[in-house]
C-alpha positions as CSV (number, residue, x, y, z in Angstrom):
1,X,13.0,18.2,32.7
2,X,11.0,20.0,30.0
3,X,8.6,17.6,28.2
4,X,8.9,17.3,24.4
5,X,5.4,18.0,23.4
6,X,6.0,16.3,20.0
7,X,6.8,13.0,21.6
8,X,3.7,13.2,23.8
9,X,1.5,14.1,20.8
10,X,2.8,11.1,18.8
11,X,2.1,8.7,21.7
12,X,-1.4,10.0,22.1
13,X,-2.1,9.7,18.3
14,X,-0.6,6.2,18.2
15,X,-2.8,5.1,21.1
16,X,-5.9,6.4,19.4
17,X,-4.9,4.9,16.0
18,X,-4.4,1.5,17.6
19,X,-7.7,1.7,19.5
20,X,-9.5,2.5,16.3
21,X,-7.7,0.1,13.9
22,X,-6.9,-2.9,16.2
23,X,-9.9,-2.8,18.6
24,X,-10.1,-3.0,22.3
25,X,-7.7,-6.0,22.9
26,X,-4.7,-4.6,21.0
27,X,-2.9,-3.9,24.3
28,X,-3.3,-7.6,25.1
29,X,-1.5,-8.5,21.8
30,X,-4.7,-9.4,19.8
31,X,-6.1,-7.5,16.9
32,X,-9.8,-7.0,16.4
33,X,-9.6,-9.8,13.8
34,X,-8.1,-12.2,16.4
35,X,-4.5,-12.1,15.0
36,X,-1.5,-12.0,17.2
37,X,0.2,-8.5,17.2
38,X,4.0,-8.7,17.3
39,X,5.3,-5.1,17.5
40,X,9.0,-6.3,17.8
41,X,8.7,-8.2,14.5
42,X,7.2,-5.1,12.9
43,X,10.2,-3.1,14.3
44,X,12.8,-5.3,12.7
45,X,11.0,-5.6,9.4
46,X,10.7,-1.8,9.3
47,X,14.4,-1.5,10.1
48,X,15.1,-3.8,7.1
49,X,13.0,-1.5,4.9
50,X,15.0,1.5,6.1
51,X,18.1,-0.3,5.0
52,X,16.5,-0.8,1.6
53,X,16.6,3.0,1.2
54,X,20.4,2.7,0.7
55,X,20.4,1.9,-3.0
56,X,23.9,0.5,-3.3
57,X,24.2,-1.8,-0.3
58,X,23.5,-5.0,-2.2
59,X,26.9,-6.2,-3.3
60,X,25.4,-8.9,-5.6
61,X,23.5,-6.3,-7.6
62,X,24.8,-3.7,-10.0
63,X,22.6,-0.9,-8.6
64,X,23.3,2.8,-8.6
65,X,24.5,4.4,-5.4
66,X,22.5,6.9,-3.4
67,X,20.0,7.2,-0.6
68,X,16.2,7.6,-0.8
69,X,16.0,10.3,2.0
70,X,12.2,10.5,1.8
71,X,11.8,6.8,2.3
72,X,14.4,6.9,5.2
73,X,12.1,9.4,7.0
74,X,9.0,7.3,6.4
75,X,10.7,4.1,7.6
76,X,12.1,5.9,10.6
77,X,8.6,7.1,11.5
78,X,7.3,3.6,10.9
79,X,9.8,2.2,13.4
80,X,8.8,4.8,16.0
81,X,5.2,4.0,15.4
82,X,5.9,0.3,16.2
83,X,8.1,1.1,19.2
84,X,5.4,3.4,20.7
85,X,2.8,0.6,20.2
86,X,5.1,-1.9,21.9
87,X,5.6,0.4,24.8
88,X,1.9,1.1,25.1
89,X,1.3,-2.6,25.2
90,X,4.0,-3.3,27.8
91,X,2.8,-0.4,29.9
92,X,-0.9,-0.8,29.3
93,X,-1.8,0.2,32.9
94,X,0.0,3.6,32.7
95,X,-1.3,6.8,31.1
96,X,0.5,8.2,28.1
97,X,1.7,11.1,30.2
98,X,3.2,8.7,32.7
99,X,4.9,6.7,30.0
100,X,6.4,9.8,28.3
101,X,7.5,11.2,31.7
102,X,9.3,8.0,32.6
103,X,11.3,7.9,29.4
104,X,12.1,11.7,29.4
105,X,13.2,11.5,33.1
106,X,15.7,8.9,32.1
107,X,17.0,11.2,29.4
108,X,16.6,8.7,26.5
109,X,13.8,10.5,24.7
110,X,14.4,13.5,22.6
111,X,16.8,15.2,20.3
112,X,20.5,14.1,20.1
113,X,21.2,16.0,16.9
114,X,24.8,15.7,15.8
115,X,24.9,19.4,14.8
116,X,26.0,18.4,11.3
117,X,24.0,17.6,8.2
118,X,22.6,14.4,6.8
119,X,26.0,13.4,5.5
120,X,27.8,13.7,8.9
121,X,27.6,9.9,9.3
122,X,28.5,7.5,6.5
123,X,25.8,5.3,4.9
124,X,27.4,2.3,6.6
125,X,27.1,4.0,10.0
126,X,23.5,4.8,9.2
127,X,22.8,1.2,8.2
128,X,24.5,0.0,11.4
129,X,22.0,2.1,13.4
130,X,19.0,0.5,11.6
131,X,20.6,-3.0,12.2
132,X,21.1,-2.2,15.9
133,X,17.4,-1.6,16.3
134,X,16.6,-4.8,14.5
135,X,19.0,-6.8,16.7
136,X,17.4,-5.4,19.9
137,X,13.9,-6.2,18.6
138,X,14.9,-9.7,17.5
139,X,16.4,-10.4,20.8
140,X,13.3,-9.1,22.7
141,X,15.2,-6.1,24.1
142,X,13.6,-3.8,26.6
143,X,11.6,-0.8,25.7
144,X,14.4,1.3,27.1
145,X,16.9,-0.2,24.8
146,X,14.6,0.2,21.8
147,X,13.9,3.9,22.6
148,X,17.6,4.6,23.2
149,X,18.7,3.0,20.0
150,X,15.9,4.7,18.1
151,X,17.0,8.2,19.2
152,X,20.6,7.1,18.3
153,X,19.2,6.4,14.8
154,X,17.6,9.8,14.7
155,X,21.0,11.3,15.7
156,X,22.8,9.5,12.9
157,X,20.1,10.5,10.4
158,X,20.2,14.1,11.8
159,X,16.4,13.9,12.4
160,X,15.1,15.9,15.3
161,X,11.8,15.3,17.1
162,X,10.1,18.1,15.1
163,X,11.0,16.4,11.8
164,X,10.0,13.0,13.2
165,X,6.7,14.5,14.3
166,X,6.0,16.1,10.9
167,X,6.7,12.8,9.1
168,X,4.8,10.8,11.6
169,X,1.7,13.0,11.5
170,X,1.7,13.4,7.8
171,X,1.5,9.6,7.3
172,X,-0.5,8.5,10.3
173,X,-3.5,10.8,10.5
174,X,-6.6,8.6,10.4
175,X,-7.5,7.7,6.9
176,X,-10.9,6.7,5.7
177,X,-9.5,3.4,4.2
178,X,-8.4,2.2,7.6
179,X,-4.8,2.1,6.5
180,X,-2.6,2.3,9.6
181,X,0.2,3.9,7.6
182,X,2.9,1.5,8.7
183,X,3.6,0.0,5.3
184,X,1.6,2.2,2.9
185,X,-0.1,-1.0,1.7
186,X,-2.9,-1.3,4.2
187,X,-1.3,-4.2,6.0
């Protein structure tokens, strides 16, 4: 199977970011400030923020319809960042190359583009894909289930690994402020 170099590059960058920002014990679930790191919690919170990109979903508010497509890309990259971090924690004794190879050999990493456009799936179907990731994370689902559901989300959003890589890299290159890029707020 041909390796997707974009996926490999993102895993390598994520490992380096976590090493720099969270210190030497991040793979043991502890930040350099001694706080517990919960990547699955971050995944479901980022999925909820992705849903917030759909402006008209709140039936109790009189809000305009529409979708903030740029925010969707950012939140999708944020979810991927957290999934990669969770996998790097779970598989802390494996190299990045071994991790990527394992997922690619199973056929669950990479493009599943629907050959349509961003409107091929309804907003409700796209929201369902975000909710699916949140449910898997909330229920402590396996890294395989998270990766599979993530690339299903990418398919529904018509976001290939090149677009994911571009968004991920643009927001997660090391910043002098120490901002991880997950929330844009330095959290």
